[in-house]
FIDO-470473 format. One record per residue (C-alpha): z, y negated, x negated. Coordinates in pm, whole numbers, plus 50000, padded with zeros to 5 digits. Example, Ala and Ser with C-alpha at 12.3 -4.5 7.8 and 13.67 -1.06 7.14 Angstrom:
// FIDO-470473
50780,50450,48770
50714,50106,48633
***
This chain:
// FIDO-470473
77098,71370,90106
77032,71012,90167
77289,70793,90326
77267,70627,90621
77290,70286,90482
77014,70402,90212
76797,70526,90526
76839,70195,90655
76731,69980,90314
76403,70201,90330
76315,70133,90684
76373,69780,90588
76130,69819,90291
75852,69965,90479
75860,69743,90797
75828,69355,90786
75925,69348,91154
76278,69529,91088
76336,69321,90789
76261,68998,91001
76511,69120,91292
76759,69196,91030
76766,68849,90878
76725,68641,91191
76813,68913,91499
77185,68848,91485
77110,68456,91472
76883,68492,91801
77127,68700,91945
77439,68462,91870
77253,68136,92011
77171,68324,92321
77494,68443,92373
77637,68107,92322
77402,67966,92593
77490,68194,92809
77829,68131,92772
77771,67754,92820
77567,67841,93125
77872,68035,93270
78108,67740,93209
77888,67510,93367
77849,67720,93666
78247,67662,93742
78356,68017,93678
78721,68079,93576
78648,68018,93216
79009,68018,93066
78976,68395,93137
78662,68439,92938
78806,68228,92674
79119,68456,92680
78866,68742,92649
78691,68602,92351
78993,68544,92154
79168,68878,92227
78844,69084,92128
78816,68814,91808
79133,68913,91743
79137,69244,91768
78833,69302,91535
78976,69047,91250
79282,69283,91287
79117,69615,91253
78857,69493,91009
79090,69316,90782
79321,69646,90743
78995,69915,90700
78766,69699,90491
78881,69811,90173
78859,70181,90214
78514,70117,90386
78395,69933,90073
78548,70244,89876
78352,70476,90082
78030,70309,90114
77999,70241,90463
77797,69929,90406
77648,69950,90775
77990,69954,90936
78107,69665,90746
77807,69484,90827
77803,69554,91187
78174,69427,91179
78068,69148,91026
77787,69060,91250
78044,69118,91568
78280,68865,91444
78033,68634,91339
77888,68632,91699
78218,68631,91879
78300,68307,91679
77986,68144,91756
78034,68216,92117
78354,68113,92136
78287,67805,91961
77989,67681,92202
78233,67802,92478
78439,67512,92414
78260,67267,92245
78136,67068,92616
78535,66996,92634
78524,66886,92310
78260,66661,92345
78359,66537,92685
78718,66456,92518
78583,66285,92200
78579,65928,92157
78298,65864,91934
78434,65544,91760
78773,65680,91663
78905,65905,91409
78887,66217,91668
78542,66211,91606
78590,66383,91255
78792,66721,91450
78448,66762,91651
78173,66724,91400
78315,67034,91208
78340,67232,91532
77963,67168,91575
77864,67224,91201
78075,67585,91244
77899,67646,91561
77578,67615,91354
77684,67805,91066
77791,68104,91247
77437,68070,91457
77230,68105,91139
77279,68407,91000
77139,68363,90636
77367,68077,90613
77631,68248,90730
77579,68567,90496
77525,68296,90183
77812,68099,90275
78092,68276,90447
78061,68680,90356
78105,68610,89996
78404,68411,90035
78654,68604,90241
78900,68297,90255
78624,68129,90411
78591,68358,90713
78963,68350,90792
78948,67981,90767
78658,67989,91035
78839,68251,91225
79174,68048,91237
78998,67706,91319
78783,67943,91590
79095,68070,91747
79306,67708,91701
78999,67538,91911
78969,67787,92162
79372,67808,92249
79377,67420,92224
79125,67407,92560
79273,67724,92732
79661,67650,92740
79604,67302,92955
79379,67526,93177
79694,67719,93274
79949,67374,93306
80029,67374,92953
80065,66951,92837
79807,66877,92576
80062,66799,92285
80251,67121,92349
79899,67297,92353
79818,67121,92041
80124,67244,91891
80150,67612,92046
79801,67655,91937
79853,67573,91552
80165,67809,91567
79987,68122,91733
79671,68064,91530
79872,68123,91217
80022,68365,91347
79702,68555,91418
79599,68523,91077
79917,68769,90976
79656,69061,90900
79516,68850,90638
79814,68767,90477
79933,69114,90435
79863,69224,90070
79726,69540,89988
79958,69825,90041
80230,69541,90116
80482,69543,90398
80411,69392,90724
80773,69211,90705
80603,69005,90416
80282,68916,90590
80488,68809,90918
80693,68597,90691
80428,68420,90491
80244,68379,90874
80578,68198,90995
80592,67953,90739
80228,67880,90751
80310,67839,91126
80574,67603,91075
80363,67412,90813
80056,67403,91052
80247,67259,91346
80435,66995,91133
80093,66917,90988
79891,66861,91335
80197,66661,91462
80115,66412,91196
79735,66428,91242
79724,66433,91635
79588,66139,91666
79250,66284,91514
79238,66558,91775
79099,66509,92101
79346,66585,92377
79144,66851,92562
79021,66915,92826
79179,66548,92934
78875,66281,92923
78760,65958,93108
78580,66046,93425
78524,65637,93497
78620,65340,93306
78538,64995,93363
78664,64638,93344
78678,64443,93685
78810,64123,93831
79066,64353,94005
79133,64655,94192
79148,64748,94552
79231,65051,94736
79206,65216,94387
78860,65096,94369
78700,64828,94081
78623,64470,94251
78356,64290,94092
78301,64550,93786
78161,64365,93434
78098,64449,93082
78075,64115,92979
78205,63778,93089
78251,63421,92968
78578,63252,92892
78546,62993,93205
78454,63313,93450
78771,63467,93311
79010,63138,93391
78844,63127,93744
78943,63505,93803
79306,63459,93681
79298,63793,93449
79109,64089,93399
79191,64442,93524
79101,64786,93308
79037,65074,93560
79024,65403,93446
79000,65757,93589
79106,66014,93384
79013,66431,93450
79291,66657,93391
79346,67014,93475
79544,67134,93776
79921,67147,93697
79889,66883,93422
80114,66583,93455
80059,66380,93158
80174,66016,93087
79946,65768,92960
79932,65393,92858
79645,65153,92795
79652,64952,92481
79478,64654,92489
79324,64543,92155
79098,64220,92055
78848,64255,91753
79050,64566,91667
79388,64383,91662
79635,64558,91904
79736,64304,92162
79961,64451,92449
80056,64803,92547
80081,64869,92934
80258,65210,93056
80113,65334,93346
80190,65590,93626
80149,65973,93514
79828,66131,93553
79807,66438,93777
79546,66681,93734
79316,66843,93966
79092,66539,94114
78739,66650,93980
78663,66285,93977
78946,66184,93781
79320,66035,93843
79270,65674,93917
79491,65431,93747
79451,65057,93590
79633,64759,93454
79598,64405,93486
79670,64139,93311
79665,63764,93357
79689,63595,93051
79451,63719,92746
79598,63435,92535
79475,63074,92458
79143,63196,92297
79033,63540,92507
78659,63524,92314
78607,63830,92149
78563,64180,92176
78801,64363,92359
78884,64746,92424
79129,64918,92630
79232,65282,92478
79345,65510,92715
79649,65701,92523
79869,65979,92574
80265,65938,92525
80201,66138,92226
79923,65900,92072
79610,66085,92142
79322,65889,92251
79192,65997,92590
78887,65756,92602
78819,65381,92540
78686,65127,92774
78495,64783,92623
78411,64442,92723
78333,64131,92583
78473,63775,92655
78205,63512,92540
78249,63126,92510
***
């Protein structure tokens, strides 16, 4: 009697439509699922619950499949293995698409943190195209484990601030929890769980230390600039005579310049920030500001004003909005002409 896997291969050989569905069906379903997740997110539903649900289900499947894959391969259960691989692929894809809008809003594309956002886009695309996934990920188990770890980290880094965890602690906590989530993959065949937990704990410490030093390269999701402009001054927390460029003579008449920013943060977040003024890429001054208090849809409004931009203010100016830990929330630009 033919096995179920053999009969499935025979059906694919006879029917071109079945071959097409087998090759591209998961890609289409995964893409539609991801778009549905984006639609739900934009409808304003409690997406933190959806993120947590995705994470729990993904971790459960990853754990079970990691432990039983070898025995399934020995017994020739290719259909079960394929189904599990596709389920993990689809969940990873949906999870990445679900959190990408938050990273897009928080990324400053002229700064180093773009190099965290772009790989996330690449992974979302990789998990959406089934032939690519099968060629690049499935033959290399360590690649699949890395994809799982990155997806888990990226989602936790968004979810934790939504329950009032400050971004820097969310970053460190996500690193630790993602490393611990890889424990099943670190368990050697017939090895003890104690050894696996010890290895994952060491990995968690290493990840936390590494990300602390790399924190400037990761967007402080979900914090982002809701509004930013240079202006003559600020009155009643609104910019007066906003500009993107002005002459040195006009600057002297004004007697200085104000940088106005509105920072979005989730409810319950209280985040100290500062304005870092730079001219032509050279830091010029740092102005500490009142901590951002989350919950306002239009962003927490704040500003810094400088009465003196030096004897020669002509040049391209930037004002970086940074957290107390040095993560870049956003960047304001203006120029002073002769």
